[in-house]
C-alpha angles and dihedrals in degrees: 000000000000123000091248092058091048092052096042097085091049092048091053091049095044099085092051093044093049092047091049091049095048100040102031117017097038096048090047091052093046093048090048090054090045091055089069093055141063111235135161096182090249102073126038116275115268120210113239102164114215094345093110092053092046091051094049095046098042113018109030108084092177091060092057091044089053090050090053090048089049092051091049092048095047093044093049095046091050094044091050103029103047097050090044092051090047091051091052092046091052093044094053096036096106099019118133087225096048094130092048092052093046091051092048093052091045094054097084089057092063092048121097110261093225091054090049091050093052091048090054091044087059091047095048100037116131126262101351102038119124093247093054091043090056091047090049090052087057092050094255127127110231118215127234092269097191099028101048116083089214094058107026097084092044090052091051091050090053092050093047093049091048089050097048106027091092092061092050091046091053091052092048091046089054089049091051091050088057093051111105105239090205089073091056092044091051090052091050091050088053089058101263115149125229095267093047091050089051095047101040103030115019101039096047089052089050094049096101090054093046092050090049091052093047091050095046092046091049093051092043093047095051091059097037123114110133097102092044092050094053102034105036109356087223095307164154093073091329093298091135098030099126123188097259092050091047090053092045091055091043090055104038104024101035095028092225092141097161092051091048091051090052090051090050090056091049088055090046090054090051092049091048092049093048093046090049092052092049093046091051089049089054092050098042100064094301091125096047105039121062 
């Protein structure tokens, strides 16, 4: 084999490897080093060891509040979004217009998130937003959806689910396409009703897909802040100040870049731990036992 043929595979891989090194590995290494310093982008970084991590984990109450808000947001979006996506996937499973419905639900995913946020800001504005106008026409007083601490997080959950339910529905629809209908037909021939077939046959066969969606939504939700930044900016009174938004403001508003880098690695550790638990659940009987 000539030298050119030996080098050919590496030459083809080189652009991807270089891009991964420059845009992924190098920034990770630099941010890790930055997390052990204090830096405001004006003066040179100053090494402080683990001080940033100690401050975040023991002296920053807003960081723990943002973690609780993140947990509430992620839990609510999964609890609402996954069953809703499953319901849509089942409803359109044998529809003649299945492709039309799938395309319609996928459309929000190809829309810019900032544009989506401004559309929903118009819909939820108080008191002249479209939602409150419709409620007023029915004789109901609509709340300040984005300005009331009791409603702001719920409103963000609704917007997030609306924005991402199409992706989850597509994954579940693909999972349903892979389900062997003979299993469902055999259960029906044995006298099982529609709900029993769904609960004891269809859902167990969909469990790998459901676990994948839960894991991806959890990881995505922990690092999500775009809607919060545009719609509420973490308010009112920090009720929607999730961890990623808190770190964003810490870095680019307060210029505490070292502290923000440390917080990002704390979030990365949480994501890694959660993903590890879910992956172990999938491997240790998670796919067989319902």
